[in-house]
C-alpha positions in Angstrom: 92.9 130.7 233.9 91.5 128.7 231.0 92.0 124.9 230.9 93.3 123.7 227.6 91.6 120.5 226.4 93.6 118.3 224.1 92.2 115.6 221.9 94.0 112.7 220.3 92.5 110.2 217.8 94.3 107.5 215.8 94.1 104.0 214.5 96.8 101.5 215.4 97.1 98.5 213.1 98.0 95.3 215.0 98.8 92.9 212.2 100.6 92.9 208.9 97.5 91.5 207.2 95.5 94.5 208.3 92.9 92.2 209.9 92.8 93.8 213.4 93.3 97.2 214.9 92.8 99.5 217.8 90.8 102.7 217.3 91.9 105.1 220.0 90.6 108.5 221.1 91.0 110.5 224.3 90.5 114.0 225.8 93.0 115.4 228.3 93.2 118.6 230.4 96.8 119.2 231.3 98.1 115.7 232.1 94.7 114.3 233.2 92.6 112.0 230.9 89.0 113.2 231.2 87.4 110.7 228.8 88.5 108.0 226.3 87.5 105.2 224.0 89.8 102.3 223.0 88.1 99.8 220.6 89.6 96.6 219.3 88.2 95.8 215.9 88.6 92.9 213.5 88.0 92.8 209.7 85.3 90.1 209.3 83.1 89.5 206.3 84.4 92.6 204.5 83.6 94.9 207.4 85.3 96.3 210.5 83.5 94.8 213.5 84.0 96.0 217.2 85.0 93.1 219.5 86.1 94.8 222.7 85.7 98.5 223.8 87.1 100.3 226.8 85.5 103.7 227.5 84.2 106.2 230.0 80.8 106.9 228.3 78.8 106.3 231.5 81.0 108.3 233.8 83.2 105.4 234.8 85.8 103.3 233.1 84.6 100.0 231.8 85.1 97.2 229.2 82.4 96.2 226.8 82.6 92.8 225.2 80.6 92.8 222.0 79.4 89.4 220.9 78.7 88.3 217.3 74.9 88.7 217.9 75.4 92.3 219.1 74.9 91.4 222.8 77.2 93.6 225.0 78.6 92.5 228.3 79.8 95.5 230.4 82.5 95.0 233.0 83.6 97.9 235.3 87.3 98.6 235.5 88.5 99.3 239.0 91.4 101.7 238.5 91.9 104.8 240.6 91.7 107.2 237.7 91.1 107.4 233.9 94.8 107.8 233.2 95.5 104.3 234.5 92.5 102.8 232.8 93.4 104.4 229.5 97.0 103.1 229.8 95.6 99.6 230.6 93.2 99.7 227.6 95.8 100.7 225.1 98.2 97.9 226.2 95.7 95.1 226.7 93.2 95.2 223.8 91.3 92.0 224.7 
């Protein structure tokens, strides 16, 4: 039996002034999230800049805090699976 992989990707605007947003993408097999990225971005100096990113790019769920000087601080997320981490990331952007 072939597993069907579904992908979602969208941008959620967080303010009426269009100054901040969440960029969300995920891949699922059946009801299981197998990877995701949720990035909080702010419009600063005529550019969209990443501020906080939740993702699974290193095989585990984690939060990256991206400082103005491009320094990135990585913090692991201690959830039992990617579904819970993804839900957390989409509800708590910073």
